[in-house]
C-alpha positions, 0 to 999 in steps of 0.5 A: 717407632714402637715403644719396644724399639725406643726401650731397646735403643735406650738400654732396655732388655736388648741393648744396642750392639755398641753397648754389648761390645763395650761391656766385655771391654769394661769388665776386662779393664775392671779385672785388670785394675783389681778389686776395690779397697775392702771397706772403703767408702764410696768416693765423694761426689766431684764438686764444681770447685774441684773440677775447676781446680783440676783444670786450672792445675793442668793448665798451669803445668802445661803453661810451665812446660811451654815456658821452659820450651820458650826459654832461650836457655832451653833452646828457644822456640827451636825446642818446640819439636820432638819429645819436648812437645809431650810436656804440655800434652802430658799435663792435659790428662791431669784435668781428670785426675780425680775422676779417672786417677789410675787412667791419668797416671798410666797416660802420664807414665807413657808420655813423659819418659821420652822427655828425658832427652831434652834439657834438664828443666823440661825433664824436671817439669815432666817429673812434676807431672808424674808426681802429681799423677802418682799422688792423685792415684794414691789418694783417689784410686779405688783399686788397691792392686792397680795402685800398688802396681803403678807406684814402682813404675812411677818411681822408675819413670822418675829415676829415669827422668832425673838421671843425669839432668842438671838441677834448675837454678831456683831463686832463694825465695823459691828454695825457702818456700820449698823447704817451708811447705813440707815443714808446714804440711808435716806440722799440720798433719801432726796437729790433726793426728793429735786432735784425732787422738784426743777425740778418740780418747774422748769418744772412748771415755764417753762410751765407757761412761755410757756402758757403766750407766747402761750396766747400772740401769740394767742392774736396777731393772733386774733388781726391780724385776726380781722384787716384782716377782717375789712380791707377786709370788709371796704376797698372795699366798702369805696373805691368804695364809694369814687370814686362814690362820686367823680364822682357825685361831678364832674357831678352834675351840667351838669348831675344830673341824672348820679350824682343821680345814683352815689349817689345811688351806694354810698348809696348801698355800704354804706349799704353793708359795714354796713351789713358786719361790723355788721356780723363781729362784731356778729361773734366776740361777740360769746361766747365759746358756740357759742351763739352770742349777741342777738343784733347781732344774726340777722346779722349772715348771711352766710359769702360771697363766690363764689356765691356772686361774681356776685353781687360783680362784679356788684357793681364794674361795677356800679362804672364805671369800666368794669369787666368780670366774667368767671367761668371755669370747673365743679363746685364742693363743696368747704369748706366755708373757701376756698370760703371766701378766694377766695371771698376776693381775688377777692374783694381785687384785684378789690379794688386795681384796682379801686384805682390804675388803674382808667379807666382800665378794669378788668377780673375775672377768677374762674377755677375748675381744677387740678394741674400737679399731677391730684389733685383738685385745685381752681384757682382765677385770676384777671387781669386789663388793667392798668390805672392811680391811683385814689386819694384813692390810696395814703393811700395804705400800702400793708396790703391787699395782705399780709392778703390774703397770710395769709388766703390762707396759712391756706388752703395750697394755694399760692398767686402771684401778679405783673405787666403783660408783656402786661400791667396792673396787675395780682393777682392769687391764687391757692388753693388745694381742695383734702386735704380739 
């Protein structure tokens, strides 16, 4: 036998004729049963203990039917003929009540009605079979339509079985047990309902506290972001303006032309600062649909990026500090957020150089390269040769470098800063590009 024949015989591409005949029948039964309950979880796997319990329950109900058949009050062994024989026979399908709940219910409903013509005890035994089968279908049945359609039929069968039958004589202990069991079941269900309600309230309270905490964290992060943006926008331009204004004051008497140039640089820096502030405020006033305030709509220019480094360096040169800009590697497309972060690194580093190293020279290096694993990486490095602190350095608190680290962490980047061995200070940022 070839492998193709083995595959076909095992249910491969060409199943056997018996399987092809069973498939339409299975589809018909599923269509008659109706669609499954929407949103219902898949039934739990039937355990060995559950199967054993179902078999024992079916056996006990069958033995109870046999007991009533053998009872002299029910006619003795002469009753072992006719419809009464259906009592132990109808109990057998209950062994599969959880695996095939609807099928078991329909089999029991078909076998039990003829038992009505025998004694009342046997009729009540058949009624117990219907009750157990109906309960199993209601609890374990996966098809809502077929289950709902079967319940009225089961009620009609029970009415038919108990119609005209005499109540069996139960001992007082059995009657007390029959009264206590429903009471205990209702009390247990009420207790479990209260526990579920308490657990629901507790989960709701925990969820509300989590939402409040998340809202507070979001507000704190937003405040930090706004403070970081305002710091990056204001500090650089204001620091350059302060230095230019101080230089103009010192040379105003002996060199009015140079003082005029310095004041012009102050004016240019002020205009740039105002433009960036209006841009930031325009972004902050955007609503949830992305529409900005009409007064700030005109200020929503693109955020600064690597393409504006030359203008940034030129502005610092006008403040009197020599700066050299070098771009290494093959230029490539960089996400706007990464470009803004790299621009802020250069801006903050040059601002610190202007404030803390007056009279120094600076060098800016932007490299499009790869790391040791061959992944793309953007390196931004700003070095200065060292100098003396300016009067504007007294207000520094290190917030700028901390904000840069937070910016870069969003994109998986790192920031290192510290003095150089040859003198001066270095700020270096490494930002991965492959994962963006």
